[in-house]
C-alpha positions in Angstrom: -3.8 36.3 -4.3 -0.2 37.1 -2.4 -0.5 34.3 -0.3 -1.5 32.0 -3.2 1.4 33.4 -5.6 4.0 33.0 -2.4 3.1 29.1 -2.2 3.7 28.8 -5.7 6.8 30.5 -5.7 8.2 28.3 -2.8 6.7 25.5 -4.5 9.1 26.1 -7.9 11.7 27.6 -5.8 13.1 24.3 -4.3 16.5 23.5 -5.0 16.7 20.6 -7.9 18.3 17.4 -6.6 20.3 16.5 -10.1 23.2 14.0 -9.0 24.0 13.9 -5.6 27.1 12.6 -4.2 26.7 9.1 -3.1 25.7 8.2 0.4 28.9 8.4 2.8 26.8 7.7 5.8 28.7 4.2 6.2 27.6 0.5 5.3 24.1 -0.4 6.4 25.8 -2.8 8.7 29.1 -3.6 10.7 30.3 -6.3 12.7 30.2 -6.7 16.2 32.8 -5.6 18.6 35.3 -8.6 20.2 33.6 -10.7 22.8 34.5 -9.3 26.2 35.8 -11.6 29.1 35.3 -10.4 32.8 32.9 -9.0 34.8 29.2 -9.0 32.5 29.1 -5.0 33.3 32.6 -4.4 32.5 31.9 -6.1 29.4 28.7 -4.3 28.3 29.9 -0.9 29.5 33.1 -1.8 27.2 31.3 -2.6 24.5 29.0 1.0 24.8 32.4 2.4 25.2 34.0 1.2 21.9 31.5 1.3 19.5 31.2 5.1 18.9 35.0 4.5 17.8 34.0 1.5 15.7 31.7 3.7 13.7 33.5 6.7 13.4 36.4 4.6 12.2 33.7 3.0 9.7 32.2 6.8 8.7 35.9 8.0 7.9 36.7 5.1 5.8 34.3 5.8 3.6 33.9 9.2 3.6 37.8 9.1 2.4 36.4 6.5 -0.7 33.8 8.8 -1.7 36.1 11.3 -1.7 38.7 9.8 -3.6 36.3 8.8 -6.3 34.3 12.0 -7.2 35.2 14.8 -8.9 33.8 17.7 -7.3 33.1 21.1 -8.6 35.9 23.2 -7.4 38.7 21.0 -9.6 36.6 21.9 -12.9 39.0 25.0 -12.9 42.2 23.1 -12.5 42.7 21.5 -15.6 46.2 20.4 -14.9 44.5 18.0 -12.2 41.7 17.2 -14.7 44.1 15.9 -16.9 46.1 14.0 -14.4 43.1 12.6 -13.1 42.5 10.9 -17.0 45.7 9.7 -17.0 45.4 7.6 -13.6 41.9 6.5 -13.7 40.0 7.3 -17.3 39.5 3.3 -18.8 40.6 3.9 -22.2 43.7 6.0 -21.3 44.8 3.0 -18.8 44.1 0.5 -21.4 46.3 3.3 -24.1 49.4 2.8 -20.9 49.5 -0.6 -21.0 49.5 -1.3 -24.4 52.4 1.1 -24.3 53.9 -1.2 -21.1 53.2 -4.4 -22.9 55.2 -2.9 -26.1 58.3 -2.5 -23.8 58.7 -6.3 -23.6 59.3 -6.3 -27.6 62.5 -4.4 -26.6 63.8 -6.7 -24.6 62.8 -9.1 -26.8 64.9 -7.7 -29.6 67.7 -7.7 -27.4 68.2 -11.2 -27.1 70.5 -13.8 -28.6 68.7 -16.7 -30.0 68.5 -19.9 -27.6 71.4 -22.7 -27.9 70.8 -25.7 -29.3 71.9 -29.2 -27.9 71.7 -32.5 -30.0 72.4 -36.0 -28.4 72.7 -39.0 -31.2 73.4 -42.4 -30.8 74.4 -44.2 -34.1 76.1 -47.4 -35.8 73.3 -48.9 -34.4 74.1 -52.6 -36.1 71.2 -54.5 -37.9 72.0 -57.8 -39.3 75.5 -59.1 -39.8 78.5 -56.8 -38.5 81.5 -56.7 -40.2 83.7 -58.1 -38.8 81.5 -61.0 -38.1 81.0 -63.4 -34.9 81.3 -60.0 -32.0 80.0 -61.2 -28.9 78.4 -57.8 -28.0 77.8 -56.2 -31.7 75.5 -53.5 -30.0 78.3 -52.1 -27.5 81.3 -53.0 -30.0 79.8 -51.2 -33.2 77.5 -48.5 -31.7 79.0 -44.8 -31.0 77.6 -41.5 -29.0 77.8 -38.6 -29.9 76.5 -35.3 -28.3 77.0 -31.5 -29.9 76.5 -28.0 -28.8 75.3 -25.1 -31.4 75.2 -21.5 -31.5 73.4 -19.4 -34.2 74.3 -15.9 -33.9 72.6 -12.6 -36.0 75.3 -10.3 -37.1 73.9 -7.0 -37.6 70.3 -7.9 -36.7 69.7 -7.4 -33.2 70.2 -3.5 -33.2 68.2 -2.6 -35.9 65.4 -5.0 -34.0 65.6 -2.8 -31.0 65.5 0.3 -32.9 62.1 -0.8 -34.1 60.7 -2.4 -31.2 61.8 0.9 -29.3 59.9 2.9 -31.7 57.0 0.6 -31.7 57.2 2.1 -27.7 56.9 5.4 -28.7 54.5 4.8 -31.0 52.2 3.3 -28.3 53.4 6.1 -25.9 52.0 8.4 -28.3 48.8 7.0 -28.9 47.9 6.7 -25.5 48.8 10.6 -24.9 46.6 11.1 -27.7 43.9 9.2 -26.2 44.4 11.3 -22.8 44.2 14.3 -24.5 41.3 13.8 -26.4 39.4 12.6 -23.4 40.3 15.8 -21.6 38.8 17.9 -24.5 35.6 15.6 -24.3 35.4 16.5 -20.5 35.6 20.3 -20.9 33.0 20.1 -23.4 31.1 17.7 -20.8 32.0 20.6 -18.1 30.9 23.1 -20.3 27.6 21.6 -21.2 26.6 21.4 -16.8 27.9 24.7 -16.5 25.1 26.1 -19.6 22.8 24.1 -18.6 23.1 25.6 -14.5 23.0 29.1 -16.0 20.2 28.5 -17.7 18.4 27.2 -15.1 18.7 30.4 -12.9 17.5 32.6 -15.9 14.2 29.9 -16.0 14.0 29.9 -12.4 12.9 33.6 -12.5 11.0 33.0 -16.0 9.2 30.9 -14.1 8.3 33.4 -11.4 7.2 36.1 -13.8 5.3 33.4 -15.4 3.5 32.4 -12.0 2.8 36.4 -11.3 1.2 37.0 -14.7 -1.0 33.8 -14.3 -2.1 34.9 -10.7 -2.5 38.4 -12.0 -5.1 37.2 -15.0 -7.2 34.8 -12.6 -7.8 38.1 -10.1 -8.8 40.1 -12.9 -10.4 37.9 -15.0 -12.3 37.2 -11.3 -13.7 41.0 -11.4 -14.3 40.8 -15.0 -11.6 42.9 -16.3 -10.3 40.1 -18.7 -12.0 37.1 -20.7 -11.4 33.3 -19.8 -9.4 32.6 -23.0 -6.6 35.2 -21.2 -6.2 33.3 -18.0 -5.7 29.8 -20.6 -3.3 31.8 -22.7 -1.6 32.5 -19.7 -2.1 29.1 -18.3 -0.6 27.5 -21.2 2.8 29.8 -21.6 3.2 28.7 -17.8 2.9 24.9 -18.7 5.5 25.6 -21.4 8.0 27.3 -19.1 7.6 24.8 -16.2 8.2 22.2 -19.3 11.7 24.0 -20.7 13.0 24.8 -16.7 12.0 20.5 -16.0 13.9 19.3 -19.2 16.9 21.1 -18.2 16.9 19.2 -14.9 17.0 16.2 -17.5 19.7 18.2 -19.2 22.1 18.6 -16.0 21.5 15.0 -15.4 22.8 13.6 -18.8 25.8 16.1 -18.6 26.8 14.7 -15.3 26.4 11.3 -16.5 28.4 11.7 -19.3 31.4 13.3 -16.8 31.1 10.4 -15.2 31.4 7.8 -17.9 34.7 9.7 -18.7 36.4 10.1 -15.3 34.9 6.8 -13.8 33.9 9.3 -10.9 31.1 10.7 -9.7 31.1 14.6 -11.1 29.0 16.8 -9.2 27.3 20.1 -10.3 28.9 23.7 -10.0 27.7 25.6 -6.4 25.6 27.8 -8.0 24.7 29.3 -11.5 27.4 31.7 -10.8 29.9 29.6 -10.2 29.0 28.3 -13.7 29.6 31.7 -14.9 32.9 32.0 -13.5 34.0 28.6 -15.4 32.4 29.7 -18.4 34.6 32.9 -18.6 37.6 31.3 -17.6 37.1 29.4 -20.8 36.4 32.3 -22.7 39.9 34.0 -21.7 42.1 31.3 -22.6 45.0 32.4 -24.5 44.5 31.1 -28.5 46.9 30.8 -31.0 45.9 33.2 -33.8 46.9 31.4 -36.4 48.4 28.1 -37.5 52.0 27.6 -36.6 54.6 24.8 -36.6 54.4 25.3 -32.9 50.8 24.3 -33.1 51.2 21.3 -35.1 54.2 20.1 -32.6 52.1 20.2 -29.7 49.2 18.0 -31.2 49.5 14.3 -29.7 47.9 12.8 -33.4 50.4 14.6 -35.2 53.3 13.1 -32.7 51.7 9.8 -33.3 52.3 10.1 -37.3 54.9 11.4 -36.7 56.0 8.2 -34.3 54.7 5.8 -36.9 56.6 7.2 -39.5 59.9 6.4 -37.7 58.6 3.3 -36.6 58.2 2.4 -40.3 61.8 3.9 -41.1 63.0 1.6 -38.7 61.2 -0.9 -40.0 63.1 -0.5 -43.5 66.1 -0.8 -41.5 65.2 -4.3 -40.2 64.6 -5.5 -43.8 67.9 -4.5 -44.6 69.6 -6.6 -42.1 67.4 -9.7 -43.1 69.5 -9.6 -46.1 72.7 -10.5 -44.2 73.4 -14.2 -43.6 72.8 -16.3 -40.1 76.0 -17.8 -38.9 75.9 -21.0 -36.8 79.0 -22.4 -34.9 78.8 -26.0 -33.8 80.8 -28.0 -31.5 80.5 -31.8 -31.2 81.9 -34.9 -28.8 81.9 -38.1 -30.1 82.4 -41.3 -28.1 83.0 -44.7 -30.7 82.7 -48.4 -29.2 83.8 -49.2 -32.6 87.4 -49.7 -31.6 88.1 -53.3 -32.9 88.2 -51.7 -36.5 90.4 -49.0 -35.9 88.5 -45.8 -35.2 89.5 -43.3 -32.8 87.5 -43.8 -29.3 86.9 -40.4 -28.5 86.6 -37.5 -30.8 85.6 -33.3 -31.0 84.1 -31.9 -34.5 83.9 -28.4 -35.1 81.7 -27.2 -37.4 80.4 -23.3 -39.1 77.3 -22.9 -41.2 75.5 -19.7 -42.7 72.6 -19.5 -43.9 71.9 -17.9 -47.9 69.2 -15.3 -47.9 67.9 -16.0 -51.3 64.4 -16.7 -51.0 63.9 -14.3 -48.0 65.7 -10.9 -47.9 63.5 -9.0 -46.3 61.5 -8.0 -49.3 58.2 -7.9 -47.4 59.3 -5.9 -44.3 60.8 -3.4 -46.7 57.8 -2.8 -48.9 55.8 -2.1 -45.3 58.1 0.0 -44.3 57.9 2.2 -47.6 54.2 2.1 -47.5 54.3 2.9 -43.9 56.2 5.9 -44.2 54.5 7.6 -46.8 51.5 6.5 -45.5 52.3 8.2 -42.7 53.5 11.7 -44.2 50.2 11.7 -46.3 48.1 11.4 -43.4 50.2 14.1 -41.4 49.7 16.6 -44.1 45.9 15.8 -44.1 45.4 16.3 -40.5 47.4 19.6 -40.5 45.3 20.7 -43.4 42.1 19.8 -41.6 43.4 21.3 -38.4 44.3 24.3 -39.6 41.0 24.8 -41.2 39.6 23.7 -38.3 41.2 26.5 -36.1 41.2 29.5 -38.5 37.0 28.5 -38.6 37.0 28.2 -35.1 38.6 31.6 -34.6 36.2 33.1 -36.7 33.1 31.9 -35.1 34.3 32.9 -32.4 34.7 36.8 -33.6 31.2 36.7 -34.9 30.1 35.4 -31.5 31.5 38.2 -29.6 30.5 40.8 -31.9 26.9 39.5 -31.7 27.1 39.4 -28.1 28.1 42.8 -28.0 25.4 43.9 -29.7 23.3 41.9 -27.6 24.5 42.8 -24.3 23.9 46.8 -25.5 19.9 45.3 -25.9 19.5 43.5 -22.6 21.2 46.8 -20.8 18.5 48.7 -22.8 15.9 46.3 -21.6 16.9 46.4 -17.9 16.6 50.3 -17.6 13.6 49.6 -19.2 12.3 47.1 -16.5 13.5 49.7 -13.6 11.7 52.2 -15.3 8.8 50.8 -15.1 9.1 49.4 -11.9 9.8 52.8 -10.5 6.5 53.7 -12.9 4.5 51.4 -11.5 4.7 52.3 -7.9 3.6 55.3 -8.2 0.8 54.2 -10.5 1.7 55.1 -14.3 1.9 51.9 -15.6 0.0 48.5 -14.7 1.5 45.0 -13.3 0.9 43.6 -16.2 3.5 45.4 -18.6 5.9 45.3 -15.9 5.7 41.6 -15.8 5.6 41.5 -19.8 8.6 44.0 -19.1 10.8 41.4 -17.2 9.7 38.5 -19.5 11.0 40.5 -22.7 14.6 40.9 -20.5 14.7 37.6 -19.5 13.9 36.6 -23.3 17.1 38.8 -24.6 19.0 36.7 -21.7 18.1 33.5 -22.9 19.2 34.5 -26.3 22.4 35.8 -24.8 22.6 32.3 -23.6 22.8 30.9 -26.9 25.5 32.8 -28.4 27.4 31.5 -25.3 26.8 27.8 -26.7 28.0 29.2 -29.7 31.1 30.7 -28.4 31.8 27.9 -26.0 31.7 25.1 -28.9 33.8 27.3 -31.1 36.8 27.9 -28.6 36.5 24.1 -27.6 37.3 23.2 -31.9 40.2 26.5 -31.6 41.6 24.4 -28.3 41.4 21.3 -29.5 42.8 22.3 -33.1 45.1 24.2 -31.4 46.5 21.9 -28.9 45.6 24.7 -25.9 46.4 22.2 -23.2 48.1 21.7 -19.9 51.1 19.6 -20.4 50.7 16.1 -20.3 51.7 14.0 -17.2 55.0 12.3 -17.4 54.6 8.6 -18.1 
């Protein structure tokens, strides 16, 4: 019985592969060394001497690439490093940052003057009878050639346009920061899933051992006729249920690591063991949370910063609309060469002109309406977001208090159950209780631990909601 039990325990105790780091053993094949000239033996000797160096260089380069593209479990505790990684590697964050860089082009465009305009004319081309009549070369004696240069000026408009473009950059940067913070909290949630699964795996490993011991004991007792075969069948069903639950945790861990890789655009690794996972979860429990909603919390939230920037952009648009009511001024300078000197015309002359647009139909009324609507919308949404975030924060704090009160009560029960298991173990060694009773006591203790893990899940989710609502995060990288 003991030998069979050991075999089952060894088969159940094998480490689970989960997601292993990518193979860093180097490429399957490498280019051959350069052809050497000279004595054949010397060439072959040089070839064999250089081959290890080539292989070593390829291995080191491949290892560097693997390490660069992998989020090791040791980084999970450094939240600043995680946020910096997302800032420079997350596809969503990079796309948002690119939009901010593109918006910088509008600032440059807003400061530019309109391009000047040049006109060339060939006028007074004679058609039919000329005056006076009888000219030898009517086309060369009557026509004229002109060249004009014009420039349009926009007084009072470039400044508001520049401010509006700069506010667009501020909105894009705030949106990039909001995307980065959102992905950061998404990553923390996924890392929490990894940690919780690994802690649960450790508990189920112990349950599997206890279930296997009970099954083996029931088989031995059934062989002696002490119990019915129905009891063995029940033990087998229970053992298979525990094995199925343990196998499902492997799938859950693989899913969590895959989600982590999707967020980070890198290969995520599990924690070294359940103790490391538990330490990370305890670190999240110890994070300082705001006791209530405040203006400081509102100023830290990136989504509110986006709304503030949008409100400023809407105000800047109203200034652009007001500037559109100012007329544009155009200046022209022209030069004319007139061939019709036979009629007494001046052969060379200059023309200077000034024009002005009349803002009668379009005087910025559409932009003014859009600016007022955008400003009102930003204020309303900001109020709604603050109200919702306040309720989420306070609700999460209440959930944390409730979960930790339940944890305290359950911890007392777990402590008592552990003492019972220890006492029954001592009694079993003295022959006072049976092995079956000891195994059942262990299973009851492990069941309490699993219930405690369910409370850990609720507590972690509430902490994440409170951190997201209260903007409890490391500072953002400098753009």
